[in-house]
C-alpha positions in Angstrom: 140.2 -58.9 -8.5 136.7 -56.7 -9.2 133.8 -59.0 -9.4 132.2 -59.5 -5.8 133.2 -58.0 -2.7 131.4 -59.9 0.1 130.5 -57.3 2.1 129.7 -59.9 4.9 127.9 -63.4 5.3 125.7 -64.2 8.4 124.6 -67.4 9.2 121.1 -66.9 9.9 118.1 -68.8 11.2 118.9 -72.1 11.3 115.0 -72.9 10.3 115.1 -70.9 7.4 115.7 -72.5 4.3 119.3 -70.0 3.8 121.6 -71.0 6.3 124.4 -68.3 4.8 122.9 -64.5 4.0 125.4 -62.6 1.7 124.7 -59.1 1.6 126.0 -57.4 -1.7 126.4 -54.3 -3.5 126.5 -56.5 -6.5 123.7 -59.1 -6.4 124.0 -59.9 -10.1 127.9 -60.5 -9.8 127.1 -62.7 -7.1 124.7 -64.7 -9.1 126.7 -65.4 -11.6 129.8 -66.3 -9.5 126.9 -68.6 -7.5 124.5 -70.1 -9.7 121.3 -71.1 -8.0 122.0 -75.1 -7.9 125.1 -74.0 -6.1 124.0 -71.7 -3.9 121.0 -74.1 -2.9 123.9 -76.7 -2.1 125.6 -74.2 0.4 122.2 -73.4 1.5 123.0 -69.5 1.2 121.0 -66.6 -0.4 122.0 -63.2 -1.7 121.0 -60.3 -0.3 120.8 -56.8 -1.9 122.4 -53.6 -0.6 120.7 -51.8 1.1 119.0 -54.6 3.8 117.1 -54.0 6.8 117.7 -55.7 10.1 114.7 -57.5 9.9 116.7 -59.2 7.3 119.2 -60.9 9.7 116.8 -62.5 12.2 118.9 -64.4 14.3 122.6 -64.7 15.7 124.8 -63.6 13.8 127.7 -65.2 13.1 130.2 -64.2 9.6 131.1 -67.5 8.0 132.5 -65.5 5.5 135.9 -68.1 5.6 133.4 -70.7 5.3 132.2 -69.5 1.2 135.9 -68.6 0.8 136.8 -72.3 1.9 134.3 -73.3 -0.7 135.1 -71.1 -3.6 138.3 -72.6 -3.5 139.5 -75.9 -5.6 
């Protein structure tokens, strides 16, 4: 319990480097849970709340299950 709450994760612009954007109020914890190397492998970046709608470029698709799937071992 505690730790990081994934508020929402979006599949972003396919041309953008990150395909998944994680929006969290606690980016430091997120960074510890998902080190840089792992984030690059999964192709997502962490964004601090509050964030602007301009950050969510294209169609929005929730990929929380995708992240959870990777997180279980």
